[in-house]
C-alpha positions, 0 to 999 in steps of 0.5 A: 499499500502506498502510504503517501499522501498529496502534497502540499501546495501553499496558496490562497491567491485565486488563480492558483485556488482554481487551478487546485480545484481543477486538479481535484476534479480532474483526479476522479476520472480514470483519463490521461491528463495534460498539465501546462506551465511555465518551468518551476510552476509546481506541475509535478506537485499538481501531478503528485495530487491529482495521483493521491487524490484519484482512485489509483492512490494506494498504487504507485506514483512513477515520475519520468523526466522525459528531457534527461534521456536519449531516444533510445534510453527513454524507449528503454525506460519506459516500456523495458528491455529483454536481455540481449536486445541491444549492446550492454542490455545483459538482463532483462529490464522492467520499465516504467509502465510496469513499475507503474502497474495500478498506478500513475505514470508522470510524464514530465516535459513530454514534448522532448519525447521523440516521435517514435516514443509519442507513437509507442505511448499513443498505442499503450494509451489507445489500446493498453498495450506494448513490447518491451524493446526486443521482446515480442511478448505483448504486455498490458498495462494498467497505468493513468498517464499524467504528462506535463509541458512548458510549451505550446504543444498545439503549436508543436503539432502544427509543426510536426514536432508533437504528434497531434493524435497524442495530443488529443489523447493527453489532452482530455483535460488541461489543466494549467498551473499559473506563474508566480507573477499572476500570485503575487499575494502568496509570496510572502507565505511561500518565502516564508515557508521555504526560509522557515525549513532552512532554519530548521535545517541549520538549527537556526531561528527564523524571525521572518523578513523586513518590510523592505526585504518583502517588498523587493520580493514582491516586486521580483517578476520571478522568470523561475517562478516558486522554484526560484523563489524557494532558492532565494528565500532560502539563499537569503536566509542562510546569508543572513545569518552566516553573517551572524546578522540577527532579527529578520532577513533584511536582504535578498539575494536573488542573482548568487552570481558575483557581479562582473567588473567593467573589466571583465565585461570587456574581456568577455565582449571582446572574447566572444567578438571573433567567434560571431565574426567567424561565423556571420563574416562569410555569411554577408560576404558579397551580398551587394553583388547581385540577387540573393536567396535569403531563405538559404542563407539564414538557413546556412547561418542558422546551421553553422551557429548550431554547429560551433555552438555543438563544438564549444559545448562538447556536442551538449545540446542542452548547454548549446541551446543555452548558449544561443538563447534556444530551447532544448526542443528548438535546438533538437528540431533545428539538429533534425532540420540540417541533419547535423551530426549525420554528415 
């Protein structure tokens, strides 16, 4: 028996309470659900709430981050594999569907799943059937799927990046996790809860935040949402106590990185400039001399920028995406579009 319970989700903002009420209502229906929201908005906590308020609450809640694995590993983790099905598969591996039997499987960052994995997920949802990688025996799955995304899946479906039929099945109902900027009245309660837990961890007294510090917390836009607020509240508390400052926390540290000096900034710009010129100079040379195929040139620039970013980041697509201010899904789409890595 699963002895866990629904997680505590703090807040009294109307938009937040509406989301919790929606999740509670949908929990009773044994259908796939989709949770959408920006990063750090608590989608995983909402999924846990759905599970523990559902008829499957005694079963397991199994979580998978689809963005943390490549296609082959994700397929093996979800559906399992037979011994000898690929190099290194020395014994049978039970997938997350088998481990989630009679319970709930939470698929976080579902847009990162490849189209092949999406096709297999669709079959499980429609027919409750799948095979392990390298296996021939058809297995039955008694599992409820709850998926989460922080991008516009409808746009992904229109662009061919996500199966429209899978989206239809997942979106039996869609629950929106609101961003923190839409529930600023919850910031004081959340920050206080996070700081109090940190105080307990380091065995220090918690006396709240000063009015000025709380005003700073409320004024910030929180692009990282509740996760970012948690880090800022905990960081500010422990650094305040580390300086042996008494009473309420009076200084908020949202950005933990040390500020670069003017000399450091100039050097960083100088180091970045040659890299940019090496990529762009070949593309713009000779444009004035005649007609130009703009789309082809833009594609060439896009491809070269991604190739260079991957080379600078050890072919790590997540780090390369960050260097180019792209999402992981965007850089994966560009890699597939230009066949980068297959050349």
